[in-house]
N, C-alpha and C positions, 0 to 999 in steps of 0.2 A: 396474470401467472395462476393459473387455475389448477396445476397439478403439481405435485412432487418433480417430476421429470421436467415441466418446462420450468420450474424455480433452479435445478439443478442446472439447466442448458446455460440459463440467463448470468446464473454465479459463476459457470464457469468463461462466459463473454466477462463479464465483470474482472473475475481474476485475473486473466490474460491481459486485460487492457492497463488494470497498474499495476502489473508486477510488470509489464513494458516499460511503463513508467519510470517508476522505480531502479529500473536497470540503466535508462536514460539519464535518469539525473545523479549524474557522481559528480568527482571533486575536480578540482583546479589539478594539472598537473606538476604543477610549482607552488609551492606555497609562497605567501607575501614576502616573506623574509628571503626566501630563492630570488624572487623578482628583484627585490632592491639589491641586494647582491649583485645581481648579473647587471640591473643596470649601470650601478655603481664601477664596477670593474670595466664594462664596456663604454663608459661614459656618456651612457644614451639618457635621453629626457625621461622622466617618470612619464608614465601612460596607466590609467584607472583600465583596466579590462574587465571591469565589475560587471558590466552589463552583458558581457559574454556568459557569465554563469548564471543556470537558474536558482535560487535558495529558496526555493520554495512553491506550491503549489499554486501560484497567484495566476501564473503564464498557463496553466493545464485548462483546456476547453475540453471535456470530454462529452462524446455524442451524447443526443438526447436521453437515448434507453440508460445508458450508463449512469448519467447523473440523475434520472429517475432511481434507478435504485441504490445508487448511494445515499440516497435522501432517504430511501424507507431503513437501510441498513443501520443509517445514524440513530435513528430511531428507538433501534433493536436496544437490550442491556448489551452491559460492557461482555458479558461472558459469549454472549451469541457473536458479537462483535470480533471478539477475539479468534474465535475457533472458524470465522467466515474468512477470515484475513488469512491465518494460518494454511488453513484449507484448500483455499481459491488463489489465493494470489501467491501467498509464500512456498506453494506446494508442497508442505509437511505433514509426516504422515501423524497418526492420532499418539502417539510415541512421544516425539518432537514437538506437537502441539501442548500436551501436558506438561512438559517441561517448561516452554516457551510461555505462554498463556499464565499472568500470574493469578487472575480472579478465578480460577476452576478448583478452588479446595472445599467445595461442596461434598466431596466425595461420590460425586454423578461424574460418570464417563464422557470423554472426549464426543462420542456417539451420542452420546444424550443430548449434551448440548449442541451439536450441529442437526441434529433434527429437530429440536425445539425451533433453531433459527431458521431452519428451511421452510417449516411449517408456519412462523408467523410470516412470511413474506407470501406466503401463500393466501390470493384476495378472490 
């Protein structure tokens, strides 16, 4: 990615990909206690359904370009990562990012950190 426009396009794709994965990684519709109670009331056998729920990112295999961009982002400073996730994955505005991100306390604006992060990804 040689231009800021290319970087932003790639970040939008990266953000949409990870946002879709966040939305799909939900919680079970019933708690463990509810499942036990239901089995007890209905006289059913206990059955483990833990394999039906993914509790981590170990089962996610992103496309190669997403994987490469994620590896580049992992090498950035924490401030850079937080603004990139806030803007491109969570779809937050500047005010929301500044309230959500915990490490932006250096007196710099969200736009400052975002531009630095995007420029860091230019090769």
